[in-house]
N, C-alpha and C positions, 0 to 999 in steps of 0.2 A: 504494500500500500504506500503510495507516495503522497506527500503533502505539497500543496501549492503555496507559493508566497504571494502576498499582495504587495502593492507598492508601498504601503505604510509599514512594512516590516512584519505584518501579522502572518502567521502560518495557518492555513486551513487544511485540516485533515479530514477526509471522508470517514464516515462511520463504517465499521465492518458490516457486511451484508446481514449477518446474524442480528445485530442491533437494529438495523433498519427494519427487518422483518418483525422483530419483537415490538417495535414502536407501532408499526402498521397494525399488527394483531391487537395490541392494547387499544388503539383508537377505534378499531372496528368493534371489538368486544364491548367497550364502554358505550358506543352508540347503539348497540343492540340490546343492552341489558335493560331489565325493567327497573323503573324508578320505584323505590320504596319510600313512602311518606312516613311521618312521625307516628302514624297510627298502627303500623305493622312491623313485625319482626319475625324472623324464622320461627315457625311453630305457633305463632299467635297473631290473630288479626282482630283489630278493634275497629268497628265501623260505627259511625254516629249519624243521627238525624236529629234535627231540631224543628219544633213546630211551635208557633207559626214560622213559616219560612217566606220572607226574611223575618228575623226576630224583631220584636218591638219591646220598648220599656214595659216592664210588668212580668207576668208569669210566662214561662216557656216550658215545654216538655222536651226533655233530652232523652232520646232512646239510644242505648248502646247495645251492640251485638258483639259478643266474644266468641271466637271460633279457633280451633286448633289447625294444624297444618293440613288435616284431611277435611277441613271445613265442618267438622263436628262441633256442635255448641259446647262451650265451656260453662258448666253449671257450678253452683255453690261458690263462686268467687265473691270476694268482698271488695267493694269499690268505694273509695273515698273520693269525693268530688269537691273541688274548690273553683270558684269563679272569681276572677279579679280583672280590674281594668288596668290598662297600661299607663295609668297616670300616677305620678308620685303622690304618696300620701294615702292612697286607697287601701282599704283593708280587705283581704280576701274573704269571701263568704263561703261557708261550707254547706253542702246539701246532702240529704240522705238519698242513697241509691238502693232500689229494691229490685230483686229478680222477679220478673213477671212470669216467665216460663223459661225452659231450658235455653241458656245462652243469651237471653234478652233481658236487659236491665233498663230501669227508667228512673228519672229524677225530675222533680219540678224545680226549676231554676228561676230565681228572681233577678232580672236585670233592672237595677234601679236608676240607671242613667243611659242615655244614648251614647253610642261610640263603639270602640273596639274592646272586646273582652278576650280573656285567655281562660280556657278551661283546663285544669290540671287534674288528671286521674291518678289515684294511688291504688293500684290493683294488687290484691293478694289472691293468688291462685289456690285452688283446693290442695295442691301439694305443698303449700307454704312459700313457694317462690313469690317474690314481689317485683313489681316494675312500675314505673311512672311513665305516663304519656301526657302530652299536651297538644291542644289544637286551638286555633283562633276562631272566634266568632266575630267577624268583622261587620261593622255598620249596623249595630243595633239601632233601630229607628225610634224616634220619639213617638209617644202615643198618638 
């Protein structure tokens, strides 16, 4: 492999073919891989729905669906839920989450101000493992 010289005294050396192939493979693989959001991880998926949609100041129903890697519902999990605004000085509000039927959980959340909110989930799985997930509720509208 030969290096070329530029007029400024810099030397430019080509990458070995192996490295070029590796970079091309990595770029293709990254472009084809599925994006995982903050709500999923290997072996666990958490999906959420909020009603009304779009949410308004006042009460909203938050429904969560927990499933394992085979899409089987995860039952008997304990979920702690906190809702907080992204403004300094705001205090997070905690809400009770109940399992309605296998893998389907629900909470009544109070949005007391219009704006952007963050929902933080503290999940304890039946086997004792714990994890935290968060998602944004953007643009809560005034009444």
